[in-house]
C-alpha positions, -999 to 999 in steps of 0.1 A, spaced: 920 119 226 903 110 257 864 107 253 854 133 273 872 160 240 854 130 212 819 142 224 831 175 228 841 170 190 808 156 183 789 182 205 806 211 185 800 193 151 763 185 158 758 227 168 775 240 134 758 211 115 727 225 136 732 260 126 741 255 91 703 240 84 688 269 109 704 293 83 692 278 55 654 271 62 657 311 75 677 319 37 643 298 20 619 312 39 626 344 34 633 344 0 586 328 0 582 354 23 600 377 -8 577 357 -35 548 364 -17 552 400 -12 561 403 -42 529 389 -60 515 416 -37 525 440 -51 521 428 -82 556 429 -97 568 405 -130 588 378 -126 624 390 -134 612 416 -105 601 389 -80 634 367 -83 655 402 -75 626 413 -47 626 376 -31 670 379 -31 665 419 -14 645 404 11 671 375 24 699 403 19 672 425 46 677 403 69 712 399 73 708 442 91 696 423 126 689 401 143 660 386 145 631 388 118 627 424 129 648 438 96 623 422 74 591 422 88 599 462 89 610 461 49 580 443 43 557 465 53 576 495 43 573 480 0 544 469 4 527 498 18 549 521 -5 531 493 -33 497 505 -25 488 471 -6 466 472 21 494 451 45 500 456 85 523 437 107 503 414 118 494 396 86 537 405 72 540 377 106 514 352 94 533 346 66 571 349 82 550 316 98 535 302 78 559 304 53 584 292 85 569 260 77 564 255 44 606 258 42 617 240 67 597 217 52 606 214 21 645 220 34 638 186 53 618 165 14 654 176 1 678 163 26 
């Protein structure tokens, strides 16, 4: 094997590793965001866990965060919680930082 092929393989492996880490952090962020919203809606512990999983699943609907923001906003409003998109986006950013710190702390 040539050194170019070795470098190419190493770059591909690094890219795959970085993508996996980003996916795990985003899934953790969405779970934390779901727990935050569940607390705001006053859900029980079992409902809270199920809702957090539903938020993680909602992120697979389309690329980006719009599907998660839309779900949270709709669910919070339906539950009678005073919420707006900017508040949800701020929580999303805060939970991103929290998820990244938690993940990197485990590694």
